[in-house]
C-alpha positions as CSV (number, residue, x, y, z in Angstrom):
1,M,37.5,-12.0,73.8
2,G,34.3,-13.7,74.6
3,S,31.4,-14.8,72.5
4,G,29.4,-11.7,73.3
5,S,32.0,-9.4,71.7
6,R,31.7,-11.4,68.4
7,W,28.0,-10.6,68.4
8,D,28.6,-7.0,69.3
9,T,31.1,-6.7,66.4
10,L,28.6,-8.2,63.9
11,D,25.9,-6.0,65.3
12,D,28.1,-2.9,64.8
13,H,28.9,-3.9,61.2
14,F,25.3,-4.5,60.3
15,G,24.2,-1.3,62.1
16,D,26.9,0.7,60.2
17,Y,25.7,-0.8,56.9
18,N,22.1,0.0,57.7
19,W,23.0,3.6,58.7
20,H,24.8,4.2,55.4
21,K,21.9,2.8,53.6
22,V,19.4,5.1,55.4
23,I,21.7,8.1,54.8
24,S,21.8,7.4,51.1
25,F,18.0,7.3,50.8
26,Y,17.8,10.9,49.9
27,T,20.0,10.5,46.8
28,T,18.1,7.4,45.7
29,L,14.7,9.0,46.3
30,L,15.7,12.2,44.6
31,R,17.0,10.3,41.5
32,R,13.8,8.3,41.3
33,A,11.6,11.4,41.8
34,Q,13.4,13.1,38.9
35,E,13.0,10.1,36.7
36,A,9.3,9.9,37.6
37,V,8.7,13.5,36.6
38,Q,10.4,12.9,33.3
39,M,8.5,9.6,32.7
40,R,5.2,11.4,33.6
41,A,5.8,14.0,30.9
42,E,6.5,11.2,28.3
43,H,3.3,9.4,29.4
44,V,1.2,12.5,29.3
45,T,2.4,13.2,25.7
46,A,1.7,9.6,24.7
47,F,-1.8,9.8,26.3
48,V,-2.6,13.1,24.6
49,K,-1.5,11.7,21.2
50,F,-3.6,8.5,21.8
51,L,-6.6,10.5,23.0
52,S,-6.5,12.7,19.9
53,S,-6.8,9.6,17.7
54,L,-10.1,8.6,19.3
55,P,-13.5,10.1,18.4
56,P,-14.3,12.9,20.9
57,A,-17.9,11.6,21.4
58,T,-16.6,8.2,22.5
59,T,-14.0,9.7,24.9
60,R,-16.6,12.1,26.3
61,S,-19.2,9.4,26.9
62,F,-16.6,7.1,28.5
63,S,-15.3,9.9,30.7
64,E,-18.9,10.5,31.9
65,L,-19.3,6.8,32.7
66,V,-16.0,6.9,34.7
67,W,-17.0,10.0,36.6
68,A,-20.4,8.6,37.4
69,W,-18.8,5.4,38.7
70,E,-16.2,7.2,40.7
71,A,-19.0,9.3,42.3
72,N,-21.2,6.3,43.0
73,P,-19.5,2.8,42.9
74,T,-22.9,1.1,42.7
75,E,-23.1,2.4,39.1
76,T,-21.9,0.1,36.2
77,N,-18.2,-0.3,36.3
78,P,-16.8,1.0,33.0
79,Y,-13.6,-0.9,33.4
80,R,-15.3,-4.3,33.5
81,A,-15.3,-6.2,30.3
82,T,-18.8,-6.7,28.8
83,V,-17.7,-9.1,26.1
84,E,-19.0,-12.6,26.4
85,T,-16.3,-15.2,26.6
86,V,-16.5,-18.0,24.1
87,L,-15.9,-21.4,25.5
88,Q,-14.1,-24.1,23.6
89,A,-17.1,-26.5,24.1
90,K,-19.4,-24.0,22.5
91,I,-17.1,-23.6,19.5
92,R,-16.8,-27.4,19.1
93,L,-20.6,-27.7,19.2
94,E,-21.0,-25.1,16.5
95,L,-18.3,-26.8,14.3
96,A,-20.0,-30.1,14.8
97,E,-23.4,-28.7,13.8
98,E,-21.8,-27.0,10.8
99,E,-20.2,-30.3,9.7
100,A,-23.5,-32.1,10.2
101,T,-25.3,-29.7,7.9
102,M,-22.5,-29.9,5.3
103,I,-22.6,-33.7,5.4
104,A,-26.4,-33.6,5.1
105,C,-26.3,-31.3,2.2
106,K,-23.3,-33.2,0.7
107,N,-21.5,-29.9,0.2
108,G,-18.3,-31.1,1.7
109,L,-16.5,-34.4,1.9
110,P,-14.5,-35.2,5.0
111,A,-10.7,-35.3,4.6
112,H,-10.6,-38.5,6.4
113,D,-13.3,-41.1,7.1
114,S,-13.0,-41.1,10.9
115,V,-11.7,-37.6,11.6
116,S,-13.7,-34.4,10.9
117,P,-12.3,-31.0,10.2
118,S,-13.2,-29.8,13.6
119,V,-11.2,-32.6,15.2
120,F,-8.2,-31.5,13.1
121,I,-8.6,-28.0,14.4
122,A,-9.0,-29.1,18.0
123,Q,-5.9,-31.3,17.7
124,G,-3.9,-28.4,16.1
125,L,-4.9,-26.2,19.0
126,E,-3.9,-28.9,21.5
127,L,-0.5,-29.3,19.8
128,K,0.0,-25.5,19.8
129,E,-0.7,-25.5,23.6
130,Q,1.6,-28.4,24.2
131,Q,4.4,-26.6,22.3
132,A,3.9,-23.5,24.3
133,H,4.4,-25.5,27.5
134,L,7.7,-26.9,26.3
């Protein structure tokens, strides 16, 4: 037996495996389609229950926004978040300003001479982030 027959044997085995896999596609696809129909029914029920908990005016106005956007993509995208993100630097600045006014008014005494409450908060957040990466 030559080296070519070894390759032919391997090719036959792999071809047979692939053939059986292709033949069994219909059972796999049928099972997955049946499962998808069942899951669709569950999701529709959950969606209807969720939708009924929302105010009708809100859902109607949002639906109109979606339909307008789908008809004309140049319209405002209703799925894009319009909430302004708050940066850590901005929060630190606000805390520093608040601490400065508290010190100026002598309403609050710092817990430590060299560390302000905002520094404690920032260090706590950094520790929490470091623990999350462990």
